[in-house]
N, C-alpha and C positions, 0 to 999 in steps of 0.2 A: 583359529578354528580350521580344521581340515576341510578340503573340498573333495567331492567325490564325482566320479563319472559312472554312468550306467550304460550297459550295452549287452545285446544278446551275443552269445558265442556263434560264430558263423558255421554254417554247414556247407561243405565239409570243414571239420575243425582243423586248424593249423597245429603243427607239432608243439609250438610254444603254448598255445591255448590249451591243448590237451594236457601238457605238463602242469600248467597253472590250475586246471580243473581238478586233476588228481590231487594236487597239494591241498586245495581248499576243501575238497570232499573228505579227505582223510582228516583234516583239521576239524571239520564239523563232527565227524563220528567220534573223534577222540575227546573233543571238548564237551559235547552235549549228546552222549550216547542214548540217553532216555528219549530223545526227540525223534529218533529215526528207527525204521524197521530193519535196517541192516546194521552190521557191526564193523568196527575198525579192523578187527582181526580178519573177518571174511573179505572185506573189500581190499585190504592191503595185499591180498594174494592175487588180485586181478592182473591179467596181462594188459599191455597197452591196447591191444585189439579189443579186449572186453570193455575197457574204459571207452574206447572210441565208439563202440556199438551203442553205448548208453547215450551219447550226445550227438552222434552223427546220424540223425534221423529227422526227416522233414516234419514229423509229427510231434516233435518235442522242441521246445524253446527253453534254453538255459540262459538266464539273465545273470549278469555279474555286476557287482558294485566294486569299484576300485578306488583306492586313494589316488587322487589326481596328481599329487606331487611325487609319489614313489612308484605308482603303477601297481602296488600290491593289491591283490584280490582280497577283499575283506567281507564280501557277502555274496550270496547266491540263492537263486530260487529257480524252479523249472515249472513250465506248464506242459503237462502230458495230455495229448489228445487221445480220444478213444482208439484211433488207429495205432498209436504208439503202444498203448496198453493191451492191444488185441482184444478189446471189449467194445464192439461197435455200438452197443446200446448205452454205454456209460457216458457220463458228462466229462468234460475237460477237468483236469485236476491240477491244483497248485501243490507241488511237492518240493521237498528238499529246501524249504525256507530256512535260511540261517544267516546271521550276521556275527562276525567276530565280536566277543564280549567287549573289547576295547573300543569298538566303534558303534555300540548300540545306543539307542535313544538320540540318534542324530538324523533320523528320517530315511535311513537306508532301506528298511523293510518296505516303507511306503513307495520309495523310488523303484525298487525291484518289482513290486506289484504293478505299478503304473506302466512300466515298460512291458511287462508281460501282458497286461490288459490291452495295450496298444497292438501288440502282436496278434492277440486273439481276435480283436475287433477286425483287423485287416483280413485275417484268415477266414472269419465267419461272416463277413459282410453280406447282407442280403439273406442270410439263413434264418430259420425260425429260432425263437428264444431258447428252445431246449438244446439246440446245437451251439448256442452262444453262452451257455451256462458254464461257470467256473466254480468248482467245489474245492473245499479244503477240509482238513480235520485239525482241530485245535484241542490241546489238552485242557480238560475242565479246570485244572488248577492254574493255568497260565492266563491270569486276568489281564496282564498287559497286552499279550498278543490278541486276546479276544476283543479288548477295547480298540486296538488298532483296526482289526477287521471290521468291527462295527462302524468305526469312523469312516472307513473306506467304502461302506455300503453293503458289506456282506451281511447276510441274515441267516439265522439258524434254520436248518432244514428240519421241519417238525415231523411231517408224515412222509417218510422217505423209504426208498428201497435201497439206498446207498448203504453198503456195509461199512460199519464204523465200530471200532472197539468201544466198550462201555466207558472207558476213561477219557473219551474224546467227544467233542461236539462237532457234528457235521455242519458246515456253513456253505453258502453259495452267493453268487452275484451273477447277473446277466451282463455280458459285455456289449453295451450299446454305444 
């Protein structure tokens, strides 16, 4: 059984990590286009500087899961803060969650979220709960993802001002 390592991409990003991020992001968009708001065609036209601007920001943490034996990046998720999104009143958001289909159901999504939650806990230590909240959107038909988020302690946002497409369920957890 393969072993995996989990780590946040350093800010500022190295050239090697930038190349690896571009590779995995385009793989996400090509493999599961229905899961993302952007497209492979659109993002494949980005310059390296555009890519760099996406992840070289103190208000965003991009977490990677890599095959420990090969170093291949096989999963990714990001936490975007209100500062990163230029929405000061918004909660933190888990975005871009993806695991290569060949590596799914091996605990990688859980590991990505745990590393992201650790980053958020450190960043928001001592702040009120509303600043420690992490939200996400899950497709209503994606029962396995919803079950994972439930298992990790996420709960559905019922009375919410968070904008969410009708085919998705908004969920949240407080990083304590």
